[in-house]
C-alpha positions as CSV (number, residue, x, y, z in Angstrom):
1,M,-51.6,186.4,142.3
2,F,-50.4,183.2,140.6
3,T,-48.3,182.2,137.5
4,G,-50.5,179.4,136.2
5,I,-47.6,177.0,136.6
6,I,-49.1,174.2,138.6
7,Q,-47.0,173.1,141.5
8,K,-48.8,169.9,142.4
9,T,-52.0,168.0,142.1
10,S,-54.0,166.9,145.1
11,K,-57.0,164.7,145.8
12,V,-60.3,165.8,147.2
13,K,-60.7,164.1,150.6
14,N,-64.1,165.6,151.5
15,I,-66.6,168.1,150.2
16,K,-69.5,169.4,152.2
17,P,-72.2,171.8,151.0
18,N,-73.4,174.1,153.7
19,K,-75.9,177.0,154.0
20,D,-73.2,179.5,153.1
21,G,-71.6,177.6,150.2
22,L,-69.2,174.7,150.4
23,V,-66.2,173.4,152.4
24,L,-63.6,171.6,150.4
25,E,-60.9,169.4,152.0
26,V,-57.9,168.4,149.9
27,L,-54.7,166.4,150.8
28,N,-51.9,168.7,151.7
29,N,-49.2,168.0,149.1
30,L,-47.6,171.4,149.5
31,G,-45.9,171.0,152.9
32,K,-45.9,173.9,155.4
33,I,-48.6,176.4,154.7
34,K,-50.2,179.2,156.8
35,L,-53.8,179.8,157.8
36,G,-55.2,182.6,155.6
37,E,-52.7,181.8,152.8
38,S,-54.0,182.0,149.2
39,I,-53.8,178.9,147.1
40,S,-55.2,178.3,143.7
41,V,-57.5,175.3,143.5
42,N,-58.4,174.5,139.8
43,G,-57.7,178.2,139.1
44,V,-59.9,179.5,142.0
45,C,-58.1,181.8,144.5
46,S,-58.8,180.0,147.8
47,T,-58.1,181.0,151.4
48,V,-56.7,178.3,153.7
49,K,-59.3,178.0,156.5
50,K,-57.6,175.1,158.4
51,N,-54.7,172.8,157.7
52,N,-53.0,169.7,159.0
53,K,-52.5,166.7,156.8
54,N,-55.4,168.1,154.7
55,I,-56.1,171.7,153.7
56,Y,-59.6,173.2,154.2
57,F,-61.2,175.9,152.0
58,E,-64.6,177.6,152.2
59,Y,-66.4,178.9,149.1
60,M,-69.3,181.3,148.9
61,P,-72.3,180.9,146.5
62,E,-70.9,183.4,143.9
63,T,-67.7,181.3,143.5
64,L,-69.8,178.1,143.1
65,K,-72.0,179.8,140.5
66,L,-69.0,180.7,138.3
67,T,-66.8,177.6,138.7
68,N,-66.8,173.8,138.4
69,L,-66.0,173.4,142.1
70,K,-69.7,172.5,142.9
71,F,-69.2,169.3,140.8
72,L,-66.2,168.0,142.6
73,K,-66.4,164.5,144.2
74,K,-64.3,162.7,146.8
75,E,-61.0,161.5,145.2
76,D,-61.2,163.9,142.2
77,V,-57.8,165.4,141.3
78,V,-57.4,169.2,141.6
79,N,-54.6,171.5,140.5
80,I,-53.0,173.5,143.3
81,E,-50.5,176.4,143.2
82,Q,-49.3,178.6,146.1
83,S,-49.4,182.4,145.5
84,M,-46.5,184.0,143.8
85,R,-43.8,185.9,145.7
86,L,-42.4,189.1,144.3
87,S,-39.0,187.4,143.9
88,D,-40.5,184.5,141.8
89,R,-40.1,184.2,138.1
90,L,-43.2,184.7,136.0
91,D,-43.0,181.5,134.0
92,G,-46.6,181.5,132.9
93,H,-48.7,184.7,132.8
94,I,-50.4,186.8,135.4
95,V,-53.3,184.7,136.9
96,L,-55.4,186.3,139.5
97,G,-57.5,183.3,140.5
98,H,-60.7,185.1,139.7
99,V,-62.4,182.6,137.5
100,D,-64.6,184.2,134.9
101,G,-66.7,181.1,134.2
102,A,-66.7,177.6,132.9
103,G,-65.9,176.2,129.5
104,E,-67.0,172.8,128.1
105,I,-64.4,170.5,126.5
106,L,-65.8,169.7,123.1
107,S,-63.0,167.5,121.9
108,I,-59.6,166.1,122.8
109,A,-57.4,165.1,119.9
110,K,-53.9,163.6,119.7
111,E,-51.3,165.5,117.8
112,G,-47.9,163.9,117.9
113,N,-46.9,163.6,121.6
114,S,-49.4,166.4,122.5
115,K,-53.2,166.7,122.8
116,I,-55.4,169.5,121.5
117,F,-58.3,170.5,123.7
118,E,-61.1,172.3,121.9
119,I,-63.1,174.3,124.5
120,K,-66.5,176.0,124.1
121,V,-66.8,179.3,126.0
122,L,-70.2,179.1,127.8
123,D,-70.5,182.9,128.2
124,K,-69.9,184.5,124.8
125,K,-69.1,187.9,126.2
126,F,-65.6,186.6,127.1
127,M,-64.7,185.6,123.5
128,K,-63.3,189.2,122.9
129,F,-60.5,188.4,125.3
130,L,-59.2,185.5,123.2
131,V,-56.5,186.0,120.6
132,Y,-54.3,183.6,118.7
133,K,-51.1,183.1,120.7
134,G,-52.6,184.9,123.7
135,S,-52.8,183.5,127.3
136,I,-55.6,181.8,129.1
137,A,-55.8,179.9,132.4
138,V,-57.7,176.6,132.1
139,E,-58.1,174.9,135.5
140,G,-55.5,177.4,136.8
141,I,-53.0,176.3,134.1
142,S,-51.3,179.0,132.1
143,L,-51.8,178.0,128.4
144,T,-51.4,179.5,125.0
145,V,-54.4,179.9,122.7
146,T,-53.6,178.1,119.4
147,K,-56.9,178.7,117.6
148,V,-60.0,181.0,118.1
149,S,-63.3,180.4,116.3
150,K,-66.8,181.9,116.9
151,N,-67.6,180.3,120.3
152,N,-64.5,178.1,120.9
153,F,-60.8,178.1,121.3
154,A,-58.1,175.5,121.3
155,V,-55.0,174.9,123.4
156,K,-52.3,172.3,122.8
157,I,-51.2,170.4,125.9
158,M,-47.6,169.0,126.0
159,P,-46.9,165.7,127.7
160,Y,-45.4,167.3,130.8
161,T,-48.5,169.4,131.5
162,L,-50.8,166.4,130.9
163,E,-48.8,164.3,133.3
164,H,-48.5,167.0,136.1
165,T,-52.1,168.5,136.0
166,N,-55.7,167.3,136.3
167,L,-56.0,167.6,132.5
168,R,-54.9,164.0,132.3
169,N,-58.2,163.0,133.7
170,K,-60.5,165.3,131.7
171,K,-62.8,164.0,129.0
172,E,-65.1,165.5,126.4
173,R,-68.2,167.4,127.9
174,D,-66.3,168.0,131.2
175,L,-66.5,171.6,132.5
176,V,-63.2,173.5,133.1
177,N,-62.6,176.8,134.9
178,L,-61.6,179.6,132.7
179,E,-59.8,182.9,133.6
180,F,-59.2,185.2,130.7
181,D,-56.0,187.2,130.4
182,I,-56.0,190.3,132.6
183,L,-54.1,192.2,130.0
184,A,-56.7,191.5,127.4
185,K,-59.4,192.6,129.9
186,Y,-57.6,195.9,130.4
187,A,-57.1,196.4,126.7
188,N,-60.8,195.9,126.1
189,A,-62.0,197.8,129.2
190,N,-63.6,200.8,127.5
191,K,-64.6,199.1,124.2
192,K,-68.3,198.3,123.7
């Protein structure tokens, strides 16, 4: 479980498709980590397979189908967050690292010192989990929904978040990983 408060960004050092999925190698910017530890990479709960100066993760086809990890290239910037401890503050919201699917950035507009990202939800069944002032994880970042329309939503990104996450490198038409709020999912669990 994560908070969606990104601790660091890292660079992709290597990415290798294999018959079982994909192996991703990123620079270790977190310091001491353990084998088997869960780390969020662009919002995807990822298990440390090997570590030294770099961290290695392995992904199965299901993960690649639902996320943008398959489009990563060497030197791309990724968001990383270690899993939450029970004694930690929940500064963001409850993020499981179970990405529901991708969204497409439709526009990025400047508003004062912030930016507004308008994002299209590619799988419409998830729109019911979006509410004005509700939570969403975009690339693993805990954000507040500022607008909901038929197939899109908007989030406003403050300068600190832009500077300290991979959103600073995103452009229109890029795909981003989306995890819809678990509380909204439970609230809608039995509704048709």
